[in-house]
C-alpha positions as CSV (number, residue, x, y, z in Angstrom):
1,M,-47.7,106.0,-52.9
2,R,-49.4,102.9,-54.1
3,I,-46.2,101.7,-55.7
4,V,-44.2,102.3,-52.4
5,Y,-47.0,100.5,-50.4
6,F,-46.9,97.5,-52.8
7,V,-43.1,97.2,-52.5
8,V,-43.2,97.3,-48.7
9,L,-45.9,94.6,-48.7
10,I,-43.9,92.3,-50.9
11,L,-40.8,92.7,-48.7
12,A,-42.8,92.0,-45.5
13,V,-44.3,88.8,-47.0
14,S,-40.8,87.6,-48.1
15,F,-39.3,88.2,-44.6
16,S,-42.1,86.4,-42.9
17,A,-41.7,83.4,-45.3
18,N,-38.0,83.2,-44.6
19,A,-38.6,83.3,-40.8
20,Q,-41.1,80.4,-41.0
21,I,-38.7,78.2,-43.0
22,N,-35.9,78.8,-40.5
23,R,-38.2,77.7,-37.6
24,L,-39.0,74.4,-39.3
25,K,-35.2,73.4,-39.6
26,V,-35.0,73.1,-35.8
27,F,-37.3,69.9,-35.9
28,E,-35.5,68.1,-38.8
29,P,-34.0,64.6,-37.8
30,D,-30.3,64.1,-37.2
31,S,-28.1,62.6,-39.9
32,T,-27.3,58.9,-39.7
33,D,-24.1,59.2,-41.5
34,S,-21.3,58.7,-38.9
35,G,-18.5,59.2,-41.2
36,V,-16.9,55.8,-40.3
37,K,-16.4,53.3,-43.1
38,V,-16.1,49.5,-42.3
39,V,-13.6,47.7,-44.5
40,R,-13.9,43.8,-44.4
41,I,-10.6,42.0,-44.9
42,K,-10.9,38.9,-47.0
43,D,-10.0,35.6,-45.2
44,V,-6.6,34.3,-46.2
45,K,-5.7,30.6,-45.7
46,L,-2.4,30.0,-44.0
47,K,0.2,28.5,-46.2
48,Y,2.2,27.1,-43.3
49,L,0.1,25.9,-40.3
50,P,1.8,26.3,-36.9
51,R,2.0,23.2,-34.7
52,D,-0.1,24.6,-31.9
53,A,-2.8,25.9,-34.1
54,K,-6.1,24.1,-33.8
55,L,-8.7,24.8,-36.5
56,T,-12.1,23.9,-35.0
57,D,-15.6,24.7,-36.0
58,P,-17.4,26.6,-33.2
59,R,-20.8,25.1,-34.4
60,A,-21.9,22.0,-32.5
61,V,-22.6,19.1,-34.8
62,L,-24.9,16.5,-33.3
63,N,-23.2,13.5,-34.8
64,R,-19.9,14.5,-33.2
65,V,-21.4,14.8,-29.6
66,R,-20.6,11.7,-27.4
67,P,-22.1,10.9,-24.0
68,L,-20.0,11.3,-20.8
69,R,-18.5,7.9,-20.0
70,K,-16.6,8.7,-16.9
71,W,-18.1,10.5,-13.9
72,Y,-15.7,13.0,-12.4
73,K,-16.1,13.8,-8.8
74,R,-16.0,17.5,-8.1
75,F,-15.0,17.1,-4.4
76,V,-13.3,14.2,-2.7
77,P,-13.3,14.5,1.1
78,T,-9.9,14.1,2.9
79,S,-9.3,10.5,4.2
80,F,-7.1,9.8,7.1
81,W,-6.7,6.2,6.1
82,K,-3.8,4.8,4.2
83,K,-4.6,1.5,2.4
84,V,-2.1,-1.0,0.9
85,N,-3.2,-4.1,-1.1
86,E,-0.4,-6.1,-2.6
87,F,-0.2,-9.4,-4.4
88,G,3.2,-11.0,-5.2
89,L,4.0,-14.1,-7.2
90,N,7.6,-15.4,-7.6
91,I,8.3,-18.3,-9.9
92,N,11.7,-20.1,-10.3
93,E,12.1,-22.8,-12.9
94,V,15.0,-25.0,-14.1
95,A,14.6,-27.4,-17.1
96,F,17.2,-29.7,-18.7
97,V,17.1,-31.5,-22.1
98,N,20.0,-33.9,-22.9
99,W,22.1,-31.9,-20.4
100,N,25.5,-33.7,-20.1
101,A,26.3,-32.2,-16.7
102,G,23.1,-33.6,-15.2
103,G,20.4,-32.0,-13.1
104,D,16.7,-32.4,-12.2
105,N,13.9,-30.3,-13.5
106,S,12.3,-28.2,-10.8
107,V,9.7,-25.4,-10.4
108,S,9.2,-23.3,-7.3
109,A,6.4,-20.8,-6.7
110,L,5.8,-18.4,-3.8
111,A,2.6,-16.4,-3.5
112,S,2.1,-13.6,-1.0
113,F,-0.7,-11.2,0.0
114,R,-0.2,-8.0,2.1
115,F,-3.0,-5.8,3.3
116,S,-2.6,-2.8,5.6
117,R,-5.1,-0.2,6.9
118,N,-3.5,2.6,8.8
119,Y,-5.3,5.5,10.4
120,K,-3.6,8.7,11.6
121,F,-5.3,11.9,12.7
122,R,-4.0,14.3,15.4
123,Y,-3.7,12.3,18.6
124,L,-4.8,8.8,17.4
125,N,-2.7,6.3,15.3
126,W,-4.1,2.9,14.4
127,N,-2.1,0.4,12.3
128,N,-3.4,-2.9,11.0
129,E,-1.5,-5.4,8.8
130,A,-2.2,-8.9,7.5
131,I,0.4,-11.0,5.7
132,F,-0.2,-14.3,4.0
133,R,2.6,-16.4,2.3
134,Y,2.7,-19.8,0.9
135,G,5.4,-21.5,-1.3
136,L,5.7,-24.9,-3.0
137,N,8.5,-26.7,-4.9
138,A,8.1,-29.5,-7.5
139,Q,11.2,-31.3,-8.4
140,E,11.7,-34.2,-10.8
141,G,11.8,-37.6,-9.0
142,R,10.2,-36.5,-5.7
143,K,6.8,-35.3,-4.4
144,L,5.6,-31.8,-3.9
145,R,7.2,-30.0,-0.9
146,K,6.3,-26.9,1.0
147,T,8.9,-24.1,1.0
148,D,7.1,-21.3,2.9
149,D,4.1,-21.0,5.1
150,Q,3.1,-17.9,7.1
151,L,0.0,-16.3,8.5
152,R,0.6,-13.0,10.4
153,L,-1.9,-10.5,11.8
154,S,-1.0,-7.4,13.8
155,S,-2.9,-4.4,15.2
156,T,-1.6,-1.4,17.2
157,I,-3.6,1.4,18.7
158,S,-1.6,4.4,19.8
159,F,-2.5,7.7,21.5
160,R,-0.4,10.8,22.2
161,K,-1.1,13.8,24.4
162,D,-0.3,16.5,21.8
163,T,0.4,16.9,18.1
164,I,4.1,17.8,18.6
165,T,5.5,14.7,20.3
166,S,6.3,11.5,18.4
167,W,5.9,9.3,21.5
168,Y,2.6,7.4,21.9
169,Y,0.9,5.3,24.5
170,S,0.2,2.0,22.7
171,V,-1.7,-1.3,22.9
172,K,-0.4,-4.0,20.6
173,A,-1.6,-7.5,19.5
174,N,0.3,-9.9,17.2
175,F,-0.7,-13.3,16.0
176,N,1.4,-15.8,14.0
177,T,0.7,-19.3,12.7
178,Q,0.8,-21.4,9.5
179,F,-1.7,-22.8,7.0
180,S,-0.8,-26.5,6.5
181,N,1.3,-29.3,7.9
182,G,5.0,-29.1,8.1
183,F,7.3,-32.1,7.7
184,K,10.9,-33.0,8.2
185,Y,11.4,-34.3,4.7
186,P,11.6,-37.0,3.4
187,D,9.4,-38.2,6.3
188,R,5.8,-37.3,5.3
189,D,4.0,-39.4,7.9
190,N,4.8,-37.5,11.1
191,P,4.1,-33.7,10.9
192,I,6.3,-31.6,13.1
193,S,3.9,-28.6,12.9
194,R,0.3,-27.9,11.9
195,F,-2.2,-25.1,11.8
196,M,-2.3,-23.5,15.3
197,S,0.5,-25.9,16.3
198,P,2.2,-23.7,17.1
199,G,0.3,-20.5,17.2
200,Y,1.6,-17.4,18.9
201,L,-0.4,-14.5,20.3
202,F,1.3,-11.4,21.8
203,V,-0.9,-8.9,23.7
204,G,0.7,-6.0,25.6
205,T,0.8,-2.3,26.5
206,G,3.7,0.1,26.3
207,T,5.0,3.1,24.4
208,S,5.7,3.7,20.7
209,Y,8.0,6.1,18.9
210,I,6.4,7.0,15.5
211,P,8.0,9.9,13.5
212,A,5.9,12.0,11.1
213,N,6.8,10.0,8.0
214,D,5.4,6.7,9.5
215,K,8.2,4.7,8.0
216,F,9.8,3.9,11.3
217,N,8.1,2.4,14.3
218,L,9.6,1.4,17.6
219,Y,7.4,-0.3,20.2
220,I,8.6,-1.0,23.8
221,S,6.3,-3.0,26.1
222,P,7.3,-3.9,29.7
223,A,4.2,-5.9,30.1
224,T,3.4,-8.4,27.3
225,M,1.5,-11.7,27.5
226,K,2.8,-14.4,25.2
227,S,0.4,-17.3,24.5
228,T,1.7,-20.4,22.7
229,F,-1.0,-22.7,21.3
230,V,-0.5,-26.3,20.4
231,L,-3.9,-27.6,19.4
232,D,-2.8,-30.8,17.8
233,E,-3.1,-33.6,20.3
234,T,-0.1,-35.6,19.0
235,L,2.3,-32.6,19.3
236,S,0.7,-31.6,22.6
237,S,1.3,-35.0,24.1
238,Q,5.0,-34.7,23.1
239,G,5.3,-31.3,24.9
240,A,6.3,-29.6,21.6
241,F,7.0,-25.8,21.4
242,G,7.4,-25.4,25.2
243,V,3.9,-26.5,26.4
244,D,3.5,-29.0,29.1
245,K,2.7,-32.6,28.0
246,G,-1.0,-32.9,27.3
247,E,-1.6,-29.1,27.5
248,N,-2.7,-27.0,24.6
249,V,-1.8,-23.5,25.8
250,F,1.3,-22.1,27.5
251,L,1.3,-18.5,28.9
252,E,4.3,-16.2,29.6
253,L,4.6,-12.7,30.8
254,G,7.6,-10.7,29.7
255,F,9.3,-7.7,28.0
256,L,8.8,-7.1,24.3
257,I,10.6,-4.8,21.8
258,T,9.3,-4.5,18.2
259,N,10.8,-2.4,15.5
260,T,9.8,-1.9,11.8
261,W,11.6,0.3,9.3
262,E,10.9,0.9,5.7
263,K,13.4,3.0,3.6
264,E,14.4,3.5,0.0
265,I,18.2,3.0,0.3
266,M,18.7,3.9,-3.3
267,K,16.6,4.4,-6.4
268,N,14.1,1.5,-6.9
269,V,15.6,-0.4,-4.0
270,L,13.3,-0.6,-0.9
271,M,14.5,-2.1,2.4
272,N,11.9,-3.5,4.7
273,H,13.1,-4.5,8.2
274,R,11.1,-6.1,11.1
275,I,12.4,-7.5,14.4
276,N,10.8,-8.8,17.6
277,L,12.7,-9.3,20.8
278,Y,11.0,-11.0,23.8
279,T,12.1,-12.3,27.1
280,D,10.1,-14.0,29.9
281,Y,10.2,-12.6,33.4
282,I,9.5,-15.9,35.3
283,R,11.0,-18.9,33.5
284,S,14.1,-17.6,31.8
285,F,14.6,-13.9,32.1
286,G,17.5,-12.7,29.9
287,N,17.0,-15.5,27.4
288,I,15.8,-13.5,24.4
289,D,13.5,-15.0,21.7
290,V,14.4,-13.4,18.3
291,D,12.3,-13.1,15.2
292,W,14.0,-10.9,12.6
293,E,13.2,-10.4,8.9
294,M,15.1,-8.3,6.4
295,N,13.9,-7.9,2.8
296,F,15.1,-5.9,-0.2
297,N,12.7,-5.2,-3.0
298,L,14.4,-4.3,-6.3
299,K,11.8,-2.7,-8.6
300,V,12.2,-3.3,-12.3
301,N,9.0,-1.6,-13.5
302,E,5.4,-1.1,-12.2
303,F,4.7,-4.8,-12.0
304,I,8.0,-6.8,-12.0
305,N,10.4,-6.8,-9.1
306,A,13.1,-8.9,-7.6
307,N,13.2,-9.8,-3.9
308,I,16.1,-10.7,-1.6
309,G,15.3,-11.6,2.0
310,T,16.4,-13.4,5.1
311,H,14.5,-14.6,8.2
312,I,16.1,-15.6,11.5
313,I,14.3,-17.2,14.4
314,F,15.6,-18.2,17.8
315,D,13.2,-19.6,20.4
316,D,14.5,-21.4,23.5
317,D,11.2,-23.4,23.6
318,I,11.8,-25.1,20.2
319,K,14.3,-28.0,20.6
320,F,16.2,-29.9,17.9
321,D,18.0,-33.3,17.9
322,E,15.7,-34.8,20.5
323,V,16.6,-38.4,21.4
324,V,13.7,-40.8,22.2
325,A,14.2,-44.4,23.5
326,E,12.3,-47.4,22.2
327,D,9.9,-47.3,25.1
328,G,9.0,-43.7,24.3
329,T,11.0,-42.0,27.1
330,I,13.0,-39.0,26.2
331,V,16.7,-39.6,26.6
332,D,17.9,-36.2,25.5
333,P,15.5,-33.3,25.1
334,G,17.7,-31.6,22.5
335,I,19.0,-28.1,22.3
336,S,17.7,-24.8,20.8
337,R,19.2,-23.7,17.5
338,I,19.1,-20.7,15.2
339,Q,16.6,-21.1,12.4
340,F,17.6,-19.4,9.2
341,K,15.8,-18.9,5.9
342,Q,17.0,-17.1,2.8
343,L,14.9,-16.0,-0.2
344,L,15.8,-14.9,-3.7
345,G,13.1,-14.6,-6.4
346,V,11.9,-12.5,-9.4
347,G,8.3,-12.2,-10.1
348,L,5.1,-10.1,-10.2
349,L,4.1,-7.5,-7.7
350,Y,0.6,-6.0,-8.2
351,S,-1.0,-3.3,-6.1
352,F,-4.8,-2.8,-6.1
């Protein structure tokens, strides 16, 4: 019996020990072995580098960092102003050395400035333009002569009733004169024109047709006041440019039509057309004063261009071939004639 009791005791102890070991296995930590192996591929240098490949170092090196020199605006508000600033300079030169056919050396220069500020937004259209031109010619054997002289200012304010129509109600003002004295060469003692002698001012109201592209502008005014200024006393005493003798201002009320048109007729060839037609109601209705300019700009590159232009003026108040007697009385007041000017030049055109 003792032997059987001992054997049973040994078996009970062994079973209890095995049960305790199994309980402890529940609290053992999980294995960190995921079974995934990472294989690193050795970097291989390309034998043939593609054109678009850029090998850069992502690390920032302080000696390669440069300060920002130009400030970039993130937002630029919309402007309803269109600005034009142009400077032109045309130079023509002829030189002879031992030239058997003969000829005189000469140099001609023509400088011009053009500024415009045009505003357009919904119902309102406001156009402003200033043109300044002056030309000189120096020829061997004679003194310096003027070839061109112009000062022109214009402003037009237009208003329309809706954003669909191209017809506007407009108020327009034009002013024209010259900078320096004009002579009938070779006479240099008696100027035939001066600054504000004459000077022309047109102020009127009417209607304008302005399409969406703003390259065409037709202005019709049934009520325009034309003021002719002759501030030089000598020219005023002669009754030049239509003023009464001794007077400095002559006023007219009439009908005015103005048209401007700018169009690229072919590649790098820009046509610029401007015409003014005016007739007076009281003195000579139906007798039309004409001021017509036509210019073609042939663009060579960004800065060099060629210019071909014509300018025609007819004014019934400007007389030619006046005959004056020895005592100063006017025998023949002369007649009106067409004034014509032609321009051809190659030079510089710079916009800023």
